[in-house]
C-alpha positions as CSV (number, residue, x, y, z in Angstrom):
1,M,26.6,23.7,-18.4
2,K,23.2,24.8,-17.1
3,S,21.6,23.1,-20.1
4,I,23.4,19.8,-19.4
5,L,22.3,19.9,-15.8
6,R,18.7,20.5,-16.8
7,R,18.8,17.6,-19.3
8,T,20.4,15.3,-16.7
9,G,17.7,16.2,-14.2
10,I,15.0,15.5,-16.7
11,S,16.5,12.1,-17.5
12,C,16.7,11.1,-13.8
13,A,13.0,12.2,-13.4
14,A,12.1,10.2,-16.4
15,L,13.6,7.0,-14.9
16,L,11.6,7.6,-11.7
17,C,8.4,8.1,-13.6
18,L,8.8,5.0,-15.7
19,S,9.3,2.9,-12.5
20,S,6.2,4.5,-11.0
21,I,4.1,3.6,-14.1
22,A,5.2,0.0,-13.9
23,R,3.6,-0.2,-10.4
24,A,0.4,1.7,-11.3
25,D,-1.5,-1.1,-13.2
26,A,-3.6,-2.0,-10.1
27,G,-5.2,1.5,-10.0
28,V,-4.2,4.7,-8.4
29,S,-7.5,6.1,-7.0
30,R,-8.1,6.4,-3.3
31,T,-11.8,7.6,-3.5
32,I,-15.0,5.6,-3.0
33,H,-16.7,5.7,-6.3
34,H,-20.5,5.8,-6.3
35,H,-22.1,4.2,-9.3
36,Y,-24.9,6.9,-9.4
37,V,-25.1,10.3,-7.6
38,G,-28.0,12.7,-7.6
39,T,-27.6,16.4,-7.4
40,R,-30.4,16.8,-4.8
41,P,-28.9,14.2,-2.4
42,L,-25.4,15.7,-2.8
43,G,-26.7,19.1,-1.7
44,M,-27.6,17.6,1.7
45,G,-24.3,15.7,2.1
46,D,-25.3,12.8,-0.1
47,A,-27.4,11.5,2.8
48,F,-30.6,10.1,1.2
49,V,-31.1,6.5,2.3
50,A,-34.0,7.4,4.6
51,V,-35.5,10.1,2.3
52,A,-35.8,8.3,-1.0
53,N,-39.0,10.3,-1.9
54,D,-38.3,11.2,-5.5
55,Y,-36.9,9.5,-8.7
56,N,-33.5,9.1,-7.1
57,A,-35.0,6.3,-4.9
58,I,-34.4,3.7,-7.6
59,F,-30.6,4.0,-6.9
60,Y,-30.5,5.4,-3.3
61,N,-33.1,3.2,-1.6
62,P,-35.6,1.2,-3.8
63,A,-37.9,0.8,-0.7
64,G,-39.0,4.4,-1.4
65,L,-40.8,3.2,-4.5
66,A,-43.3,1.5,-2.2
67,R,-44.4,4.9,-0.9
68,R,-45.1,6.7,-4.1
69,D,-48.7,7.8,-4.6
70,D,-48.1,9.1,-8.2
71,G,-45.8,8.9,-11.1
72,E,-42.7,10.9,-12.0
73,M,-40.6,11.1,-15.1
74,N,-37.3,12.8,-15.2
75,L,-35.0,13.5,-18.1
76,F,-31.7,15.0,-17.1
77,I,-28.2,16.1,-18.1
78,D,-25.4,16.4,-15.5
79,L,-22.4,18.8,-15.9
80,G,-19.8,18.9,-13.1
81,A,-16.2,19.9,-12.7
82,S,-13.7,20.6,-9.9
83,S,-12.7,24.2,-9.1
84,S,-9.1,23.5,-10.2
85,F,-10.1,21.8,-13.5
86,P,-9.8,24.9,-15.8
87,T,-6.5,26.0,-14.4
88,I,-4.8,22.6,-14.5
89,T,-6.0,21.8,-18.0
90,K,-4.9,25.2,-19.3
91,D,-1.4,24.8,-17.8
92,I,-1.0,21.4,-19.4
93,Q,-2.3,22.5,-22.8
94,E,0.1,25.4,-22.8
95,A,3.0,23.2,-21.9
96,Q,2.1,20.8,-24.7
97,K,2.3,23.7,-27.2
98,T,5.9,24.5,-26.2
99,T,8.2,24.8,-29.2
100,G,11.8,23.7,-29.3
101,T,13.5,20.5,-28.5
102,D,12.0,17.5,-26.7
103,A,13.9,18.5,-23.6
104,D,12.3,22.0,-23.7
105,K,8.8,20.4,-24.0
106,Q,9.5,18.0,-21.1
107,Q,10.8,20.9,-18.9
108,A,7.6,22.9,-19.7
109,M,5.5,19.9,-18.6
110,L,7.6,19.5,-15.5
111,D,7.0,23.1,-14.6
112,A,3.2,22.8,-15.2
113,I,2.9,19.8,-13.0
114,E,5.1,21.3,-10.2
115,K,3.0,24.4,-10.3
116,N,-0.1,22.3,-9.4
117,Y,1.4,19.8,-7.0
118,G,-1.2,18.5,-4.6
119,K,-4.2,19.7,-6.6
120,T,-7.0,17.4,-7.9
121,L,-8.9,17.8,-11.1
122,G,-12.3,16.2,-11.4
123,L,-15.0,15.9,-14.0
124,R,-18.5,14.2,-14.0
125,L,-20.7,14.3,-17.1
126,T,-23.9,12.5,-17.8
127,P,-25.5,13.0,-21.3
128,L,-29.3,12.8,-21.6
129,S,-30.6,10.1,-19.3
130,G,-34.0,9.2,-18.0
131,I,-35.7,7.8,-14.9
132,V,-39.4,6.9,-14.7
133,V,-41.0,5.9,-11.3
134,R,-44.6,4.9,-10.6
135,P,-46.2,3.6,-7.4
136,N,-44.2,0.5,-6.5
137,W,-41.8,0.4,-9.5
138,G,-39.3,2.4,-11.6
139,V,-37.0,2.2,-14.6
140,A,-33.8,4.0,-15.3
141,I,-31.7,4.3,-18.5
142,I,-28.3,6.0,-18.2
143,P,-26.4,5.6,-21.5
144,A,-23.1,7.1,-20.1
145,D,-22.0,8.3,-16.7
146,L,-18.5,9.6,-17.0
147,T,-16.3,10.3,-13.9
148,L,-12.7,11.5,-14.2
149,E,-10.3,12.1,-11.3
150,G,-6.7,13.2,-11.5
151,T,-4.2,14.1,-8.7
152,L,-0.9,15.8,-9.4
153,H,2.0,14.6,-7.3
154,R,5.7,13.7,-7.1
155,S,5.7,10.7,-4.7
156,V,8.0,8.9,-7.1
157,G,8.2,11.1,-10.2
158,P,6.2,14.1,-11.6
159,S,2.9,12.6,-12.8
160,I,-0.9,12.7,-12.7
161,D,-2.7,9.8,-10.9
162,T,-5.7,9.4,-13.3
163,T,-8.8,7.3,-12.9
164,V,-11.8,7.3,-15.2
165,Y,-15.2,5.4,-14.9
166,L,-17.6,5.3,-17.8
167,D,-20.7,3.4,-16.8
168,S,-23.7,2.6,-18.9
169,T,-26.7,1.4,-16.9
170,V,-30.2,0.0,-17.3
171,A,-32.0,-0.6,-14.0
172,F,-35.4,-1.8,-12.9
173,G,-36.7,-1.3,-9.3
174,Y,-39.7,-2.6,-7.4
175,G,-40.9,-1.8,-3.8
176,D,-43.8,-2.8,-1.6
177,D,-44.8,-2.8,2.1
178,F,-44.6,-5.7,4.5
179,R,-48.1,-6.5,5.7
180,G,-49.3,-6.9,9.3
181,I,-46.6,-4.7,10.9
182,Q,-48.3,-3.1,13.9
183,S,-45.5,-0.9,15.1
184,G,-45.3,1.3,12.0
185,R,-44.7,1.1,8.3
186,L,-42.0,-1.1,6.9
187,S,-41.2,-1.0,3.2
188,W,-38.8,-3.1,1.1
189,G,-37.4,-2.7,-2.4
190,V,-35.0,-4.1,-4.8
191,T,-33.2,-2.6,-7.9
192,G,-31.7,-4.8,-10.5
193,K,-28.9,-3.2,-12.5
194,L,-27.2,-4.2,-15.8
195,I,-24.0,-2.2,-16.0
196,N,-21.3,-1.9,-18.7
197,R,-18.2,-0.3,-17.2
198,A,-15.1,1.1,-19.0
199,Y,-12.3,1.8,-16.6
200,F,-8.9,3.5,-16.8
201,S,-6.5,4.0,-13.8
202,K,-2.8,4.7,-13.9
203,A,-0.2,7.3,-13.3
204,I,0.5,9.4,-16.4
205,S,4.1,10.7,-16.4
206,F,5.2,14.2,-17.5
207,L,7.1,12.4,-20.4
208,E,3.8,11.0,-21.7
209,L,2.1,14.3,-21.4
210,A,4.8,16.1,-23.2
211,S,4.9,13.7,-26.1
212,D,1.1,13.0,-26.5
213,S,-1.8,15.4,-25.9
214,N,-4.2,12.5,-25.2
215,L,-4.4,12.3,-21.4
216,V,-6.5,9.1,-21.6
217,K,-6.4,6.6,-24.5
218,I,-9.3,4.3,-25.4
219,S,-6.8,1.5,-25.9
220,D,-5.9,1.6,-22.2
221,F,-9.4,1.1,-21.0
222,Q,-10.5,-2.1,-19.2
223,E,-14.1,-3.0,-19.9
224,G,-16.7,-5.4,-18.7
225,F,-20.4,-5.9,-17.9
226,G,-22.4,-7.5,-15.2
227,V,-25.7,-7.8,-13.4
228,D,-26.1,-6.7,-9.8
229,A,-28.8,-5.7,-7.3
230,D,-29.5,-3.4,-4.3
231,I,-31.9,-4.4,-1.6
232,G,-33.4,-1.6,0.6
233,F,-35.6,-1.2,3.6
234,L,-37.5,1.9,5.0
235,Y,-39.1,2.0,8.4
236,T,-41.4,4.7,9.9
237,P,-42.4,3.9,13.5
238,M,-45.9,4.5,14.8
239,L,-45.5,6.8,17.7
240,P,-48.0,7.1,20.6
241,S,-50.5,10.0,20.6
242,E,-49.9,10.8,24.2
243,G,-46.9,11.2,26.5
244,F,-43.3,12.2,25.8
245,W,-42.9,10.2,22.6
246,S,-45.9,11.9,21.1
247,L,-43.8,15.0,20.7
248,L,-41.8,13.3,18.0
249,R,-44.9,12.6,15.9
250,L,-44.4,16.0,14.1
251,T,-40.9,15.0,13.0
252,K,-42.1,11.8,11.3
253,P,-38.8,9.9,11.9
254,S,-37.8,7.3,9.3
255,F,-34.9,4.9,9.2
256,G,-33.4,3.3,6.1
257,L,-31.0,0.4,5.3
258,V,-29.6,-0.6,1.9
259,V,-27.3,-3.5,0.9
260,R,-25.7,-2.5,-2.3
261,N,-24.2,-4.7,-5.0
262,I,-25.1,-7.9,-3.3
263,A,-23.5,-10.0,-6.1
264,E,-20.3,-7.9,-5.9
265,T,-20.0,-7.8,-9.7
266,K,-16.5,-8.3,-11.0
267,F,-17.2,-7.4,-14.7
268,S,-15.4,-10.5,-16.0
269,N,-17.2,-10.5,-19.4
270,S,-16.9,-7.8,-22.0
271,M,-19.1,-6.6,-24.9
272,K,-16.2,-4.4,-26.1
273,L,-18.4,-1.4,-26.6
274,V,-15.6,1.1,-25.8
275,N,-12.3,-0.7,-26.3
276,K,-12.4,-3.5,-28.9
277,E,-9.1,-4.9,-27.6
278,S,-10.0,-4.8,-23.9
279,A,-8.0,-7.3,-21.9
280,G,-8.8,-7.4,-18.2
281,A,-11.7,-6.5,-16.0
282,P,-12.4,-3.0,-14.6
283,E,-12.7,-2.2,-10.9
284,Q,-15.5,-4.3,-9.4
285,M,-18.7,-3.2,-7.6
286,Y,-18.1,-3.7,-3.9
287,R,-20.8,-5.0,-1.6
288,V,-21.5,-2.3,1.0
289,I,-24.1,-1.3,3.5
290,D,-25.7,2.1,3.9
291,I,-27.8,3.1,6.9
292,G,-29.6,6.4,7.5
293,T,-32.2,8.4,9.3
294,R,-34.6,11.3,8.5
295,W,-36.4,13.8,10.7
296,E,-39.0,16.2,9.2
297,Y,-39.4,19.8,10.4
298,P,-42.9,21.0,11.3
299,S,-44.3,22.8,8.2
300,F,-44.7,26.5,8.5
301,W,-46.6,28.5,5.8
302,L,-44.8,27.8,2.5
303,F,-41.8,26.1,4.2
304,G,-40.9,22.6,5.3
305,G,-37.8,20.4,5.3
306,R,-35.8,17.7,7.0
307,G,-32.6,16.7,8.6
308,V,-30.7,13.6,7.6
309,M,-27.8,11.5,8.6
310,D,-26.2,8.5,6.8
311,F,-23.4,6.1,7.4
312,R,-22.5,4.9,3.9
313,D,-20.1,2.4,2.3
314,I,-19.8,0.2,5.3
315,M,-17.5,-2.8,4.4
316,H,-15.8,-1.0,1.5
317,P,-12.1,-1.6,1.6
318,A,-11.3,2.2,1.4
319,V,-13.9,3.3,4.0
320,N,-13.2,5.1,7.3
321,F,-15.4,7.0,9.7
322,R,-14.8,10.3,7.9
323,K,-15.6,8.9,4.4
324,S,-18.6,7.1,5.8
325,L,-20.4,10.0,7.6
326,H,-22.9,12.1,5.6
327,L,-25.0,14.8,7.2
328,G,-27.5,17.2,5.7
329,F,-30.4,19.6,6.0
330,E,-33.0,20.5,3.4
331,F,-35.3,23.5,3.5
332,D,-38.0,23.4,0.8
333,W,-40.8,25.8,-0.2
334,T,-43.9,25.3,-2.3
335,V,-46.0,28.0,-3.9
336,A,-47.9,25.6,-6.1
337,S,-47.3,22.1,-7.5
338,W,-45.7,23.7,-10.6
339,W,-43.6,26.3,-8.7
340,K,-41.4,25.2,-5.9
341,G,-37.8,24.9,-4.8
342,A,-35.3,24.0,-2.0
343,Y,-32.1,25.0,-0.3
344,R,-29.7,22.5,1.1
345,V,-26.5,22.3,3.2
346,G,-24.6,19.3,4.5
347,L,-21.3,17.5,5.2
348,N,-20.0,14.9,2.7
349,Q,-17.0,12.9,3.8
350,G,-16.0,15.7,6.1
351,Y,-16.5,18.5,3.6
352,F,-19.2,21.2,3.2
353,T,-21.9,20.8,0.6
354,G,-24.5,23.3,-0.5
355,G,-27.2,23.1,-3.1
356,L,-30.5,24.6,-4.4
357,S,-33.3,23.6,-6.7
358,A,-35.8,25.7,-8.6
359,M,-38.8,24.1,-10.5
360,F,-41.1,26.1,-12.7
361,T,-43.7,24.0,-14.5
362,L,-41.8,21.1,-16.1
363,F,-38.3,22.7,-16.0
364,N,-36.0,22.1,-13.0
365,L,-32.5,23.3,-12.2
366,D,-30.5,21.6,-9.5
367,A,-27.1,23.1,-8.5
368,V,-24.6,21.9,-6.0
369,T,-21.1,22.3,-4.6
370,Y,-19.6,19.5,-2.6
371,G,-16.2,18.2,-1.5
372,E,-15.1,14.6,-1.7
373,N,-12.2,13.0,0.1
374,V,-9.5,11.8,-2.3
375,G,-6.9,11.3,0.3
376,T,-5.7,8.4,2.4
377,Y,-6.9,7.1,5.7
378,S,-4.5,9.3,7.7
379,K,-4.3,12.2,5.3
380,P,-7.6,13.4,3.9
381,E,-7.6,15.7,0.8
382,E,-10.5,17.6,-0.6
383,N,-11.6,17.7,-4.2
384,R,-14.1,20.6,-4.5
385,M,-16.7,19.9,-7.2
386,Y,-19.4,22.2,-8.8
387,S,-22.3,20.5,-10.6
388,V,-25.6,21.3,-12.2
389,R,-28.4,19.0,-13.3
390,L,-30.7,20.3,-16.1
391,N,-33.9,18.3,-16.1
392,I,-37.4,18.1,-17.2
393,N,-39.7,16.6,-14.5
394,W,-43.3,15.6,-14.9
């Protein structure tokens, strides 16, 4: 009798899951996906619009390219995963190895998903990529930037809401100063981007997981390519040398603005690099506005740093105040040009971030932990990520 009840319960859950999958074609992610993220910016809350003083400028604010006095080349690899990723994947893999009848396997998968209800698994991997910047210009080649997000829930039936982005990017940026500005320094910049995106987003039921070990199938990817551009501005006011406002001269305040994805690319054409049978366009690049400010600390001995605040993703359909606000602080130290580092703390979408960097000669390690909001407008949920960037910088 107990076995019959269990099988009946599984059958009912199966019907609910199948109905949920039928409605999941439009995508199941509730996050704001950023086409490119840097480990250093993430450490300070991903607030970098008014900083933009290293190779990350080509994607965060191309106006920063106008302020480079020398060149910089960076080759990097990104490795990142959520804190719950090992546990969830282990539980699912063990459930898939269950011996016995199909009903036994399905029950094991049900138990694995129920055990992790409400948790989110995340993964972000970038194989060897390169960014070169010089005074006024920069080039970036990122062959593959993989982002995976999965949320375990039972809103309709036991399943994992799974979204994957696989972006390949070639970008060129150029920046310069506006001439004749008497009140300070005003820089502008533009980054053109050629992006090929493979995209997967649907609810994967416990039945699918029990019968097939492949969480994501290439045949389910939507794929497309397109060209887009970001336009950025960076302003540093000229403060008086006397009076109250002269006290702010030491902080060197700067203000930034970036309009991203001005063409709002919809990836309607496909080169079919990932899925040869791709039918349908992936999620588009939304036109958004980022604004930010930066304030430097007075330098003391080996130490310096800055405080930053951004409001990002303005006009994105999923944005709210919490997701838009980014705050951070960076404390850097320099012994020599070949030996330096930094510590960072911040607030990203309402969640703590912390990071550090250590550079010795050409070798640089950036590490960060950050939280991202994967919840709805009224119910925020944190996905805690840990990431490192291994890079060579010269």
